[in-house]
N, C-alpha and C positions, 0 to 999 in steps of 0.2 A: 528061110528064116521064120516065115509066119508059122510053119509047123512046129519049129523048135521051141518059140516062145509060148504057143498055145499049148505045148505038152507041159510045160512049166507052171507050177501052182501059184496062186497070189501071195502064198504065205513066204516064198522064197526070195530073199535078197539076188539080185542079178548083179554081176559084175562081168563087163565085156572087156577082154585084152585083145587090142587089137596090132596085129604084126605090119608095119609099114614098111617092109623090104620085099625086094624082087624074089627073092627065094629063102628055104630054109624055114625053120620052125622056132617059135618061142619055147624056150626050156627053163620053166622056173616051176617051183613045187607047189604054188598055190592056185593053180589051174586044174580044174578039175575034167572039163570036155575039150575037145578041139572039135569044132565045128567049120565047114566051108561056105562062105558065102555066095562064092561063085565057082563056077570052074574056069573062068577066065580072071586074068588080072585087073585088079580094081584099085583105084587109088584110096587112102584110107577115108578122105571124106566121103566117098561112094558107099564104101561098107559101113560106115557109121550111120550113112543116112539110110541104108537098108534095115540097120539094126533097129532104128529109131522109127522108122515106119511100121515096121513088123509089131512094134511094143505098142505105138499109137492104134494101131487096128484092134489090137488086144484089148487093149482099156477103153476102147472107144473115144478117145481124145479129138479125134479130128472128125 
């Protein structure tokens, strides 16, 4: 996750769509990239925590 957010410029608006389902894929037209947070099943809360942690590190928030 850190590599992904580090590669994105600071002038880009980020929107993350988290699929909270056992399997399958979100299929909507407004998604540009698909990324995997983990190779193992995660709860939606853990997935969002990993995203926010990577962004906090990038922006030196914490």
